[in-house]
PyMOL Python script that loads the backbone (N, CA, C, O; Angstrom):
from pymol import cmd

cmd.read_pdbstr("""\
ATOM      1  N   MET A   1     -22.591  -0.710   6.571  1.00  0.00           N
ATOM      2  CA  MET A   1     -21.211  -1.047   6.535  1.00  0.00           C
ATOM      3  C   MET A   1     -20.404  -0.012   7.389  1.00  0.00           C
ATOM      4  O   MET A   1     -20.791   1.155   7.331  1.00  0.00           O
ATOM      5  N   SER A   2     -19.374  -0.297   8.141  1.00  0.00           N
ATOM      6  CA  SER A   2     -18.689   0.450   9.095  1.00  0.00           C
ATOM      7  C   SER A   2     -17.801   1.499   8.467  1.00  0.00           C
ATOM      8  O   SER A   2     -17.460   1.367   7.292  1.00  0.00           O
ATOM      9  N   THR A   3     -17.409   2.536   9.189  1.00  0.00           N
ATOM     10  CA  THR A   3     -16.640   3.562   8.690  1.00  0.00           C
ATOM     11  C   THR A   3     -15.251   2.967   8.285  1.00  0.00           C
ATOM     12  O   THR A   3     -14.772   3.296   7.200  1.00  0.00           O
ATOM     13  N   PRO A   4     -14.532   2.040   9.173  1.00  0.00           N
ATOM     14  CA  PRO A   4     -13.278   1.636   8.564  1.00  0.00           C
ATOM     15  C   PRO A   4     -13.409   0.835   7.368  1.00  0.00           C
ATOM     16  O   PRO A   4     -12.560   0.922   6.481  1.00  0.00           O
ATOM     17  N   LEU A   5     -14.432   0.039   7.270  1.00  0.00           N
ATOM     18  CA  LEU A   5     -14.540  -0.825   5.954  1.00  0.00           C
ATOM     19  C   LEU A   5     -14.867   0.093   4.619  1.00  0.00           C
ATOM     20  O   LEU A   5     -14.428  -0.235   3.516  1.00  0.00           O
ATOM     21  N   VAL A   6     -15.541   1.077   4.785  1.00  0.00           N
ATOM     22  CA  VAL A   6     -15.860   2.109   3.925  1.00  0.00           C
ATOM     23  C   VAL A   6     -14.544   2.821   3.376  1.00  0.00           C
ATOM     24  O   VAL A   6     -14.305   3.007   2.182  1.00  0.00           O
ATOM     25  N   LEU A   7     -13.774   3.170   4.388  1.00  0.00           N
ATOM     26  CA  LEU A   7     -12.584   3.862   4.159  1.00  0.00           C
ATOM     27  C   LEU A   7     -11.412   2.865   3.549  1.00  0.00           C
ATOM     28  O   LEU A   7     -10.449   3.271   2.898  1.00  0.00           O
ATOM     29  N   GLY A   8     -11.649   1.619   3.851  1.00  0.00           N
ATOM     30  CA  GLY A   8     -10.621   0.576   3.290  1.00  0.00           C
ATOM     31  C   GLY A   8     -11.213   0.472   1.882  1.00  0.00           C
ATOM     32  O   GLY A   8     -10.392   0.358   0.972  1.00  0.00           O
ATOM     33  N   CYS A   9     -12.335   0.490   1.606  1.00  0.00           N
ATOM     34  CA  CYS A   9     -12.931   0.353  -0.001  1.00  0.00           C
ATOM     35  C   CYS A   9     -12.331   1.616  -0.765  1.00  0.00           C
ATOM     36  O   CYS A   9     -11.847   1.524  -1.893  1.00  0.00           O
ATOM     37  N   PHE A  10     -12.407   2.792  -0.049  1.00  0.00           N
ATOM     38  CA  PHE A  10     -11.886   4.068  -0.798  1.00  0.00           C
ATOM     39  C   PHE A  10     -10.390   3.792  -0.970  1.00  0.00           C
ATOM     40  O   PHE A  10      -9.789   4.090  -2.002  1.00  0.00           O
ATOM     41  N   TRP A  11      -9.821   3.212   0.083  1.00  0.00           N
ATOM     42  CA  TRP A  11      -8.263   2.992  -0.083  1.00  0.00           C
ATOM     43  C   TRP A  11      -7.872   2.201  -1.343  1.00  0.00           C
ATOM     44  O   TRP A  11      -6.913   2.510  -2.050  1.00  0.00           O
ATOM     45  N   VAL A  12      -8.700   1.141  -1.572  1.00  0.00           N
ATOM     46  CA  VAL A  12      -8.626   0.234  -2.586  1.00  0.00           C
ATOM     47  C   VAL A  12      -8.699   0.894  -3.807  1.00  0.00           C
ATOM     48  O   VAL A  12      -7.794   0.711  -4.622  1.00  0.00           O
ATOM     49  N   LEU A  13      -9.819   1.785  -4.121  1.00  0.00           N
ATOM     50  CA  LEU A  13      -9.897   2.440  -5.229  1.00  0.00           C
ATOM     51  C   LEU A  13      -8.872   3.459  -5.513  1.00  0.00           C
ATOM     52  O   LEU A  13      -8.400   3.603  -6.641  1.00  0.00           O
ATOM     53  N   LEU A  14      -8.528   4.159  -4.504  1.00  0.00           N
ATOM     54  CA  LEU A  14      -7.410   5.143  -4.540  1.00  0.00           C
ATOM     55  C   LEU A  14      -6.149   4.395  -5.067  1.00  0.00           C
ATOM     56  O   LEU A  14      -5.449   4.893  -5.948  1.00  0.00           O
ATOM     57  N   ALA A  15      -5.874   3.159  -4.492  1.00  0.00           N
ATOM     58  CA  ALA A  15      -4.687   2.487  -4.956  1.00  0.00           C
ATOM     59  C   ALA A  15      -4.724   2.033  -6.520  1.00  0.00           C
ATOM     60  O   ALA A  15      -3.705   1.868  -7.191  1.00  0.00           O
ATOM     61  N   THR A  16      -5.921   1.873  -6.951  1.00  0.00           N
ATOM     62  CA  THR A  16      -6.084   1.269  -8.294  1.00  0.00           C
ATOM     63  C   THR A  16      -5.869   2.643  -9.083  1.00  0.00           C
ATOM     64  O   THR A  16      -5.112   2.637 -10.053  1.00  0.00           O
ATOM     65  N   VAL A  17      -6.493   3.780  -8.706  1.00  0.00           N
ATOM     66  CA  VAL A  17      -6.311   4.918  -9.616  1.00  0.00           C
ATOM     67  C   VAL A  17      -4.907   5.473  -9.623  1.00  0.00           C
ATOM     68  O   VAL A  17      -4.490   6.184 -10.537  1.00  0.00           O
ATOM     69  N   THR A  18      -4.138   5.092  -8.484  1.00  0.00           N
ATOM     70  CA  THR A  18      -2.624   5.572  -8.400  1.00  0.00           C
ATOM     71  C   THR A  18      -1.787   4.458  -9.381  1.00  0.00           C
ATOM     72  O   THR A  18      -0.737   4.792  -9.930  1.00  0.00           O
ATOM     73  N   ALA A  19      -2.266   3.341  -9.512  1.00  0.00           N
ATOM     74  CA  ALA A  19      -1.508   2.448 -10.345  1.00  0.00           C
ATOM     75  C   ALA A  19      -1.675   2.681 -11.915  1.00  0.00           C
ATOM     76  O   ALA A  19      -0.983   2.183 -12.804  1.00  0.00           O
ATOM     77  N   LEU A  20      -2.647   3.468 -12.036  1.00  0.00           N
ATOM     78  CA  LEU A  20      -3.066   3.835 -13.465  1.00  0.00           C
ATOM     79  C   LEU A  20      -2.310   5.040 -13.767  1.00  0.00           C
ATOM     80  O   LEU A  20      -2.281   5.353 -14.958  1.00  0.00           O
ATOM     81  N   LEU A  21      -1.675   5.804 -12.916  1.00  0.00           N
ATOM     82  CA  LEU A  21      -0.826   6.902 -13.235  1.00  0.00           C
ATOM     83  C   LEU A  21       0.520   6.436 -13.780  1.00  0.00           C
ATOM     84  O   LEU A  21       1.008   5.325 -13.574  1.00  0.00           O
ATOM     85  N   PRO A  22       1.136   7.554 -14.601  1.00  0.00           N
ATOM     86  CA  PRO A  22       2.507   7.261 -15.035  1.00  0.00           C
ATOM     87  C   PRO A  22       3.359   6.997 -13.867  1.00  0.00           C
ATOM     88  O   PRO A  22       3.034   7.492 -12.788  1.00  0.00           O
ATOM     89  N   MET A  23       4.490   6.219 -13.970  1.00  0.00           N
ATOM     90  CA  MET A  23       5.278   5.890 -13.002  1.00  0.00           C
ATOM     91  C   MET A  23       5.881   6.953 -12.204  1.00  0.00           C
ATOM     92  O   MET A  23       6.054   6.797 -10.996  1.00  0.00           O
ATOM     93  N   ARG A  24       6.210   8.021 -12.808  1.00  0.00           N
ATOM     94  CA  ARG A  24       6.723   9.043 -12.114  1.00  0.00           C
ATOM     95  C   ARG A  24       5.855   9.917 -11.137  1.00  0.00           C
ATOM     96  O   ARG A  24       6.281  10.637 -10.234  1.00  0.00           O
ATOM     97  N   ARG A  25       4.475   9.691 -11.529  1.00  0.00           N
ATOM     98  CA  ARG A  25       3.492  10.452 -10.716  1.00  0.00           C
ATOM     99  C   ARG A  25       2.852   9.607  -9.592  1.00  0.00           C
ATOM    100  O   ARG A  25       1.946  10.063  -8.895  1.00  0.00           O
ATOM    101  N   GLN A  26       3.345   8.377  -9.439  1.00  0.00           N
ATOM    102  CA  GLN A  26       2.770   7.353  -8.549  1.00  0.00           C
ATOM    103  C   GLN A  26       3.476   7.564  -7.093  1.00  0.00           C
ATOM    104  O   GLN A  26       2.971   7.090  -6.075  1.00  0.00           O
ATOM    105  N   PHE A  27       4.550   8.232  -7.082  1.00  0.00           N
ATOM    106  CA  PHE A  27       5.429   8.237  -6.033  1.00  0.00           C
ATOM    107  C   PHE A  27       4.634   8.963  -4.673  1.00  0.00           C
ATOM    108  O   PHE A  27       4.597   8.335  -3.615  1.00  0.00           O
ATOM    109  N   ILE A  28       4.105  10.111  -4.768  1.00  0.00           N
ATOM    110  CA  ILE A  28       3.524  10.737  -3.683  1.00  0.00           C
ATOM    111  C   ILE A  28       2.189  10.046  -3.226  1.00  0.00           C
ATOM    112  O   ILE A  28       2.006   9.694  -2.061  1.00  0.00           O
ATOM    113  N   PRO A  29       1.299   9.884  -4.201  1.00  0.00           N
ATOM    114  CA  PRO A  29      -0.123   9.122  -3.596  1.00  0.00           C
ATOM    115  C   PRO A  29       0.362   7.640  -3.163  1.00  0.00           C
ATOM    116  O   PRO A  29      -0.086   7.115  -2.144  1.00  0.00           O
ATOM    117  N   GLY A  30       1.175   7.085  -3.885  1.00  0.00           N
ATOM    118  CA  GLY A  30       1.756   5.778  -3.377  1.00  0.00           C
ATOM    119  C   GLY A  30       2.187   5.581  -1.950  1.00  0.00           C
ATOM    120  O   GLY A  30       1.945   4.613  -1.229  1.00  0.00           O
ATOM    121  N   SER A  31       2.928   6.765  -1.645  1.00  0.00           N
ATOM    122  CA  SER A  31       3.606   6.863  -0.365  1.00  0.00           C
ATOM    123  C   SER A  31       2.640   7.089   0.778  1.00  0.00           C
ATOM    124  O   SER A  31       2.779   6.583   1.892  1.00  0.00           O
ATOM    125  N   VAL A  32       1.584   7.942   0.391  1.00  0.00           N
ATOM    126  CA  VAL A  32       0.498   8.281   1.369  1.00  0.00           C
ATOM    127  C   VAL A  32      -0.373   7.046   1.468  1.00  0.00           C
ATOM    128  O   VAL A  32      -0.907   6.868   2.563  1.00  0.00           O
ATOM    129  N   LEU A  33      -0.603   6.176   0.522  1.00  0.00           N
ATOM    130  CA  LEU A  33      -1.204   4.908   0.600  1.00  0.00           C
ATOM    131  C   LEU A  33      -0.413   3.939   1.468  1.00  0.00           C
ATOM    132  O   LEU A  33      -0.997   3.301   2.344  1.00  0.00           O
ATOM    133  N   LEU A  34       0.812   3.815   1.272  1.00  0.00           N
ATOM    134  CA  LEU A  34       1.586   3.015   1.875  1.00  0.00           C
ATOM    135  C   LEU A  34       1.682   3.365   3.478  1.00  0.00           C
ATOM    136  O   LEU A  34       1.596   2.478   4.328  1.00  0.00           O
ATOM    137  N   LEU A  35       1.846   4.576   3.759  1.00  0.00           N
ATOM    138  CA  LEU A  35       1.808   4.977   5.217  1.00  0.00           C
ATOM    139  C   LEU A  35       0.382   4.928   5.927  1.00  0.00           C
ATOM    140  O   LEU A  35       0.231   4.780   7.139  1.00  0.00           O
ATOM    141  N   SER A  36      -0.630   5.073   5.005  1.00  0.00           N
ATOM    142  CA  SER A  36      -1.925   5.134   5.744  1.00  0.00           C
ATOM    143  C   SER A  36      -2.449   3.558   6.015  1.00  0.00           C
ATOM    144  O   SER A  36      -3.227   3.296   6.933  1.00  0.00           O
ATOM    145  N   ALA A  37      -2.049   2.795   5.319  1.00  0.00           N
ATOM    146  CA  ALA A  37      -2.612   1.300   5.288  1.00  0.00           C
ATOM    147  C   ALA A  37      -2.441   0.649   6.566  1.00  0.00           C
ATOM    148  O   ALA A  37      -3.387  -0.052   6.925  1.00  0.00           O
ATOM    149  N   PRO A  38      -1.359   0.736   7.390  1.00  0.00           N
ATOM    150  CA  PRO A  38      -1.269   0.180   8.792  1.00  0.00           C
ATOM    151  C   PRO A  38      -2.283   0.788   9.743  1.00  0.00           C
ATOM    152  O   PRO A  38      -2.885   0.073  10.544  1.00  0.00           O
ATOM    153  N   VAL A  39      -2.463   1.975   9.675  1.00  0.00           N
ATOM    154  CA  VAL A  39      -3.664   2.705  10.565  1.00  0.00           C
ATOM    155  C   VAL A  39      -4.840   2.215  10.162  1.00  0.00           C
ATOM    156  O   VAL A  39      -5.648   1.905  11.037  1.00  0.00           O
ATOM    157  N   LEU A  40      -5.149   2.062   8.929  1.00  0.00           N
ATOM    158  CA  LEU A  40      -6.462   1.679   8.562  1.00  0.00           C
ATOM    159  C   LEU A  40      -6.555   0.179   8.802  1.00  0.00           C
ATOM    160  O   LEU A  40      -7.698  -0.221   9.024  1.00  0.00           O
ATOM    161  N   LEU A  41      -5.643  -0.677   8.802  1.00  0.00           N
ATOM    162  CA  LEU A  41      -5.661  -2.120   9.027  1.00  0.00           C
ATOM    163  C   LEU A  41      -5.831  -2.325  10.554  1.00  0.00           C
ATOM    164  O   LEU A  41      -6.554  -3.254  10.916  1.00  0.00           O
ATOM    165  N   VAL A  42      -5.212  -1.520  11.510  1.00  0.00           N
ATOM    166  CA  VAL A  42      -5.457  -1.554  12.822  1.00  0.00           C
ATOM    167  C   VAL A  42      -6.864  -1.093  13.205  1.00  0.00           C
ATOM    168  O   VAL A  42      -7.448  -1.648  14.136  1.00  0.00           O
ATOM    169  N   TRP A  43      -7.431  -0.082  12.508  1.00  0.00           N
ATOM    170  CA  TRP A  43      -8.745   0.290  12.892  1.00  0.00           C
ATOM    171  C   TRP A  43      -9.747  -0.744  12.540  1.00  0.00           C
ATOM    172  O   TRP A  43     -10.668  -1.045  13.299  1.00  0.00           O
ATOM    173  N   ILE A  44      -9.531  -1.355  11.221  1.00  0.00           N
ATOM    174  CA  ILE A  44     -10.357  -2.538  10.943  1.00  0.00           C
ATOM    175  C   ILE A  44     -10.304  -3.652  11.782  1.00  0.00           C
ATOM    176  O   ILE A  44     -11.336  -4.275  12.030  1.00  0.00           O
ATOM    177  N   GLY A  45      -9.123  -4.010  12.294  1.00  0.00           N
ATOM    178  CA  GLY A  45      -8.886  -4.933  13.299  1.00  0.00           C
ATOM    179  C   GLY A  45      -9.626  -4.642  14.650  1.00  0.00           C
ATOM    180  O   GLY A  45     -10.212  -5.593  15.169  1.00  0.00           O
ATOM    181  N   ILE A  46      -9.653  -3.554  15.202  1.00  0.00           N
ATOM    182  CA  ILE A  46     -10.253  -3.233  16.407  1.00  0.00           C
ATOM    183  C   ILE A  46     -11.889  -3.454  16.056  1.00  0.00           C
ATOM    184  O   ILE A  46     -12.606  -4.190  16.734  1.00  0.00           O
ATOM    185  N   ALA A  47     -12.299  -2.794  15.036  1.00  0.00           N
ATOM    186  CA  ALA A  47     -13.674  -2.958  14.859  1.00  0.00           C
ATOM    187  C   ALA A  47     -14.304  -4.261  14.340  1.00  0.00           C
ATOM    188  O   ALA A  47     -15.511  -4.463  14.479  1.00  0.00           O
ATOM    189  N   HIS A  48     -13.501  -5.131  13.753  1.00  0.00           N
ATOM    190  CA  HIS A  48     -13.937  -6.406  13.158  1.00  0.00           C
ATOM    191  C   HIS A  48     -13.230  -7.723  13.332  1.00  0.00           C
ATOM    192  O   HIS A  48     -13.640  -8.771  12.833  1.00  0.00           O
ATOM    193  N   GLY A  49     -12.140  -7.612  14.070  1.00  0.00           N
ATOM    194  CA  GLY A  49     -11.447  -8.726  14.343  1.00  0.00           C
ATOM    195  C   GLY A  49     -10.238  -9.007  13.561  1.00  0.00           C
ATOM    196  O   GLY A  49     -10.001  -8.311  12.574  1.00  0.00           O
ATOM    197  N   TRP A  50      -9.396 -10.025  13.928  1.00  0.00           N
ATOM    198  CA  TRP A  50      -8.038 -10.259  13.420  1.00  0.00           C
ATOM    199  C   TRP A  50      -8.254 -10.824  11.999  1.00  0.00           C
ATOM    200  O   TRP A  50      -7.419 -10.616  11.119  1.00  0.00           O
ATOM    201  N   VAL A  51      -9.308 -11.494  11.792  1.00  0.00           N
ATOM    202  CA  VAL A  51      -9.568 -12.308  10.499  1.00  0.00           C
ATOM    203  C   VAL A  51      -9.499 -11.357   9.240  1.00  0.00           C
ATOM    204  O   VAL A  51      -9.044 -11.658   8.137  1.00  0.00           O
ATOM    205  N   TRP A  52     -10.088 -10.044   9.659  1.00  0.00           N
ATOM    206  CA  TRP A  52     -10.312  -9.079   8.470  1.00  0.00           C
ATOM    207  C   TRP A  52      -9.019  -8.348   8.327  1.00  0.00           C
ATOM    208  O   TRP A  52      -8.676  -7.834   7.262  1.00  0.00           O
ATOM    209  N   VAL A  53      -8.254  -8.307   9.507  1.00  0.00           N
ATOM    210  CA  VAL A  53      -6.877  -7.786   9.351  1.00  0.00           C
ATOM    211  C   VAL A  53      -5.970  -8.701   8.379  1.00  0.00           C
ATOM    212  O   VAL A  53      -5.297  -8.193   7.482  1.00  0.00           O
ATOM    213  N   VAL A  54      -6.000  -9.976   8.603  1.00  0.00           N
ATOM    214  CA  VAL A  54      -5.197 -10.750   7.904  1.00  0.00           C
ATOM    215  C   VAL A  54      -5.579 -10.714   6.390  1.00  0.00           C
ATOM    216  O   VAL A  54      -4.707 -10.808   5.526  1.00  0.00           O
ATOM    217  N   VAL A  55      -6.932 -10.573   6.083  1.00  0.00           N
ATOM    218  CA  VAL A  55      -7.547 -10.388   4.755  1.00  0.00           C
ATOM    219  C   VAL A  55      -7.080  -9.017   4.120  1.00  0.00           C
ATOM    220  O   VAL A  55      -6.839  -8.945   2.915  1.00  0.00           O
ATOM    221  N   GLY A  56      -6.976  -8.077   4.853  1.00  0.00           N
ATOM    222  CA  GLY A  56      -6.473  -6.684   4.552  1.00  0.00           C
ATOM    223  C   GLY A  56      -5.029  -6.681   4.204  1.00  0.00           C
ATOM    224  O   GLY A  56      -4.640  -6.123   3.179  1.00  0.00           O
ATOM    225  N   LEU A  57      -4.086  -7.387   5.159  1.00  0.00           N
ATOM    226  CA  LEU A  57      -2.804  -7.666   4.974  1.00  0.00           C
ATOM    227  C   LEU A  57      -2.352  -8.261   3.608  1.00  0.00           C
ATOM    228  O   LEU A  57      -1.375  -7.891   2.957  1.00  0.00           O
ATOM    229  N   LEU A  58      -3.150  -9.154   3.317  1.00  0.00           N
ATOM    230  CA  LEU A  58      -2.957  -9.939   2.074  1.00  0.00           C
ATOM    231  C   LEU A  58      -3.203  -9.104   0.889  1.00  0.00           C
ATOM    232  O   LEU A  58      -2.392  -9.102  -0.037  1.00  0.00           O
ATOM    233  N   ALA A  59      -4.349  -8.345   0.861  1.00  0.00           N
ATOM    234  CA  ALA A  59      -4.550  -7.392  -0.188  1.00  0.00           C
ATOM    235  C   ALA A  59      -3.541  -6.337  -0.267  1.00  0.00           C
ATOM    236  O   ALA A  59      -3.095  -5.955  -1.349  1.00  0.00           O
ATOM    237  N   PHE A  60      -3.147  -5.827   0.937  1.00  0.00           N
ATOM    238  CA  PHE A  60      -2.085  -4.767   0.866  1.00  0.00           C
ATOM    239  C   PHE A  60      -0.753  -5.364   0.368  1.00  0.00           C
ATOM    240  O   PHE A  60      -0.124  -4.671  -0.432  1.00  0.00           O
ATOM    241  N   GLY A  61      -0.295  -6.423   0.693  1.00  0.00           N
ATOM    242  CA  GLY A  61       0.882  -7.148   0.317  1.00  0.00           C
ATOM    243  C   GLY A  61       0.770  -7.321  -1.224  1.00  0.00           C
ATOM    244  O   GLY A  61       1.746  -7.172  -1.959  1.00  0.00           O
ATOM    245  N   SER A  62      -0.382  -7.621  -1.643  1.00  0.00           N
ATOM    246  CA  SER A  62      -0.567  -7.959  -3.238  1.00  0.00           C
ATOM    247  C   SER A  62      -0.454  -6.709  -4.006  1.00  0.00           C
ATOM    248  O   SER A  62       0.186  -6.715  -5.057  1.00  0.00           O
ATOM    249  N   MET A  63      -1.088  -5.508  -3.519  1.00  0.00           N
ATOM    250  CA  MET A  63      -1.186  -4.360  -4.205  1.00  0.00           C
ATOM    251  C   MET A  63       0.154  -3.440  -4.101  1.00  0.00           C
ATOM    252  O   MET A  63       0.426  -2.615  -4.973  1.00  0.00           O
ATOM    253  N   MET A  64       0.923  -3.648  -3.013  1.00  0.00           N
ATOM    254  CA  MET A  64       2.132  -2.837  -2.700  1.00  0.00           C
ATOM    255  C   MET A  64       3.401  -3.679  -2.621  1.00  0.00           C
ATOM    256  O   MET A  64       4.387  -3.364  -1.956  1.00  0.00           O
ATOM    257  N   ARG A  65       3.277  -4.838  -3.403  1.00  0.00           N
ATOM    258  CA  ARG A  65       4.469  -5.714  -3.257  1.00  0.00           C
ATOM    259  C   ARG A  65       5.856  -5.160  -3.811  1.00  0.00           C
ATOM    260  O   ARG A  65       6.919  -5.393  -3.236  1.00  0.00           O
ATOM    261  N   ASN A  66       5.760  -4.436  -4.935  1.00  0.00           N
ATOM    262  CA  ASN A  66       6.871  -3.874  -5.433  1.00  0.00           C
ATOM    263  C   ASN A  66       7.611  -2.776  -4.393  1.00  0.00           C
ATOM    264  O   ASN A  66       8.770  -2.892  -3.994  1.00  0.00           O
ATOM    265  N   PRO A  67       6.828  -1.850  -4.093  1.00  0.00           N
ATOM    266  CA  PRO A  67       7.234  -0.768  -3.095  1.00  0.00           C
ATOM    267  C   PRO A  67       7.729  -1.470  -1.816  1.00  0.00           C
ATOM    268  O   PRO A  67       8.706  -1.009  -1.227  1.00  0.00           O
ATOM    269  N   LEU A  68       7.121  -2.519  -1.384  1.00  0.00           N
ATOM    270  CA  LEU A  68       7.525  -3.089   0.021  1.00  0.00           C
ATOM    271  C   LEU A  68       8.878  -3.977  -0.467  1.00  0.00           C
ATOM    272  O   LEU A  68       9.737  -4.050   0.412  1.00  0.00           O
ATOM    273  N   ARG A  69       9.152  -4.569  -1.563  1.00  0.00           N
ATOM    274  CA  ARG A  69      10.423  -5.193  -1.822  1.00  0.00           C
ATOM    275  C   ARG A  69      11.511  -4.237  -1.993  1.00  0.00           C
ATOM    276  O   ARG A  69      12.667  -4.531  -1.689  1.00  0.00           O
ATOM    277  N   TYR A  70      11.141  -2.970  -2.524  1.00  0.00           N
ATOM    278  CA  TYR A  70      12.315  -1.982  -2.639  1.00  0.00           C
ATOM    279  C   TYR A  70      12.523  -1.512  -1.111  1.00  0.00           C
ATOM    280  O   TYR A  70      13.715  -1.396  -0.829  1.00  0.00           O
ATOM    281  N   LEU A  71      11.785  -1.268  -0.244  1.00  0.00           N
ATOM    282  CA  LEU A  71      11.893  -0.806   1.018  1.00  0.00           C
ATOM    283  C   LEU A  71      12.671  -1.762   1.831  1.00  0.00           C
ATOM    284  O   LEU A  71      13.634  -1.406   2.510  1.00  0.00           O
ATOM    285  N   VAL A  72      12.257  -2.944   1.759  1.00  0.00           N
ATOM    286  CA  VAL A  72      12.980  -4.082   2.277  1.00  0.00           C
ATOM    287  C   VAL A  72      14.475  -4.185   1.922  1.00  0.00           C
ATOM    288  O   VAL A  72      15.335  -4.334   2.789  1.00  0.00           O
ATOM    289  N   ALA A  73      14.746  -4.099   0.596  1.00  0.00           N
ATOM    290  CA  ALA A  73      16.150  -4.142   0.172  1.00  0.00           C
ATOM    291  C   ALA A  73      16.912  -3.040   0.444  1.00  0.00           C
ATOM    292  O   ALA A  73      18.122  -3.175   0.626  1.00  0.00           O
ATOM    293  N   LYS A  74      16.280  -1.759   0.508  1.00  0.00           N
ATOM    294  CA  LYS A  74      16.969  -0.489   1.105  1.00  0.00           C
ATOM    295  C   LYS A  74      17.266  -0.802   2.540  1.00  0.00           C
ATOM    296  O   LYS A  74      18.369  -0.468   2.970  1.00  0.00           O
ATOM    297  N   ALA A  75      16.456  -1.373   3.291  1.00  0.00           N
ATOM    298  CA  ALA A  75      16.859  -1.519   4.835  1.00  0.00           C
ATOM    299  C   ALA A  75      17.724  -2.621   4.945  1.00  0.00           C
ATOM    300  O   ALA A  75      18.334  -2.674   6.013  1.00  0.00           O
ATOM    301  N   ARG A  76      17.965  -3.610   4.046  1.00  0.00           N
ATOM    302  CA  ARG A  76      19.122  -4.491   4.165  1.00  0.00           C
ATOM    303  C   ARG A  76      20.495  -3.966   3.617  1.00  0.00           C
ATOM    304  O   ARG A  76      21.555  -4.591   3.656  1.00  0.00           O
ATOM    305  N   GLY A  77      20.309  -2.789   3.133  1.00  0.00           N
ATOM    306  CA  GLY A  77      21.495  -2.101   2.562  1.00  0.00           C
ATOM    307  C   GLY A  77      21.989  -2.448   1.265  1.00  0.00           C
ATOM    308  O   GLY A  77      23.140  -2.219   0.892  1.00  0.00           O
ATOM    309  N   GLN A  78      21.022  -3.051   0.526  1.00  0.00           N
ATOM    310  CA  GLN A  78      21.195  -3.382  -0.905  1.00  0.00           C
ATOM    311  C   GLN A  78      20.959  -2.153  -1.705  1.00  0.00           C
ATOM    312  O   GLN A  78      20.618  -1.142  -1.091  1.00  0.00           O
ATOM    313  N   GLU A  79      21.088  -2.111  -2.908  1.00  0.00           N
ATOM    314  CA  GLU A  79      20.935  -1.087  -3.863  1.00  0.00           C
ATOM    315  C   GLU A  79      19.830  -1.708  -4.855  1.00  0.00           C
ATOM    316  O   GLU A  79      20.280  -2.217  -5.881  1.00  0.00           O
ATOM    317  N   PRO A  80      18.535  -1.722  -4.682  1.00  0.00           N
ATOM    318  CA  PRO A  80      17.627  -2.211  -5.522  1.00  0.00           C
ATOM    319  C   PRO A  80      17.481  -1.454  -6.960  1.00  0.00           C
ATOM    320  O   PRO A  80      17.639  -0.244  -7.119  1.00  0.00           O
ATOM    321  N   GLU A  81      17.210  -2.223  -7.788  1.00  0.00           N
ATOM    322  CA  GLU A  81      17.149  -1.694  -9.321  1.00  0.00           C
ATOM    323  C   GLU A  81      15.757  -0.982  -9.401  1.00  0.00           C
ATOM    324  O   GLU A  81      14.689  -1.482  -9.048  1.00  0.00           O
ATOM    325  N   LEU A  82      15.942   0.247  -9.914  1.00  0.00           N
ATOM    326  CA  LEU A  82      14.631   0.982 -10.161  1.00  0.00           C
ATOM    327  C   LEU A  82      14.082   0.757 -11.627  1.00  0.00           C
ATOM    328  O   LEU A  82      14.851   0.385 -12.513  1.00  0.00           O
ATOM    329  N   PRO A  83      12.813   0.975 -11.855  1.00  0.00           N
ATOM    330  CA  PRO A  83      12.254   0.855 -13.196  1.00  0.00           C
ATOM    331  C   PRO A  83      12.899   1.901 -13.942  1.00  0.00           C
ATOM    332  O   PRO A  83      13.237   2.937 -13.368  1.00  0.00           O
ATOM    333  N   GLU A  84      13.128   1.700 -15.335  1.00  0.00           N
ATOM    334  CA  GLU A  84      13.747   2.662 -16.256  1.00  0.00           C
ATOM    335  C   GLU A  84      13.140   3.992 -16.154  1.00  0.00           C
ATOM    336  O   GLU A  84      13.865   4.985 -16.219  1.00  0.00           O
ATOM    337  N   GLU A  85      11.884   4.098 -16.000  1.00  0.00           N
ATOM    338  CA  GLU A  85      11.127   5.223 -16.102  1.00  0.00           C
ATOM    339  C   GLU A  85      11.553   6.301 -14.816  1.00  0.00           C
ATOM    340  O   GLU A  85      11.296   7.504 -14.864  1.00  0.00           O
ATOM    341  N   LEU A  86      12.148   5.733 -13.837  1.00  0.00           N
ATOM    342  CA  LEU A  86      12.542   6.328 -12.533  1.00  0.00           C
ATOM    343  C   LEU A  86      13.898   6.773 -12.384  1.00  0.00           C
ATOM    344  O   LEU A  86      14.300   7.633 -11.601  1.00  0.00           O
ATOM    345  N   ARG A  87      14.689   5.979 -13.365  1.00  0.00           N
ATOM    346  CA  ARG A  87      16.116   6.333 -13.294  1.00  0.00           C
ATOM    347  C   ARG A  87      16.396   7.817 -13.807  1.00  0.00           C
ATOM    348  O   ARG A  87      15.753   8.321 -14.728  1.00  0.00           O
ATOM    349  N   SER A  88      17.293   8.388 -13.202  1.00  0.00           N
ATOM    350  CA  SER A  88      17.759   9.844 -13.560  1.00  0.00           C
ATOM    351  C   SER A  88      18.863   9.746 -14.637  1.00  0.00           C
ATOM    352  O   SER A  88      19.387  10.768 -15.079  1.00  0.00           O
TER     353      SER A  88
END
""", "prot")
cmd.dss("prot")
cmd.show_as("cartoon", "prot")
cmd.util.cbc("prot")
cmd.orient("prot")
C-alpha cells in the first residue's frame, strides 16, 4: 500500500478517535484533521487518480459534515447554532 493511502487510513482512525472525545476536546484535533485533509486528498489524487479523490471527498464530507456546515454558515455571515456543550 502506498504512503498516501496509509496516511489516509491513519487520518480516518484519528478522526474516529477524535469523534469519541468530549465535545469541548474535539476542537483542536478536529481542526488539524480538517486542515490536513485537502493536502492528503491532493497527494492521494496525484498518486492514484481522481476516482480515489472523489471517494476521499465523500468520506471527508461524511465525517466532517457538521464542522463544514458551521464554516459555510459563518462564511455566509449567518450565526450558526452551537451545540449546548460549546455555548459559553
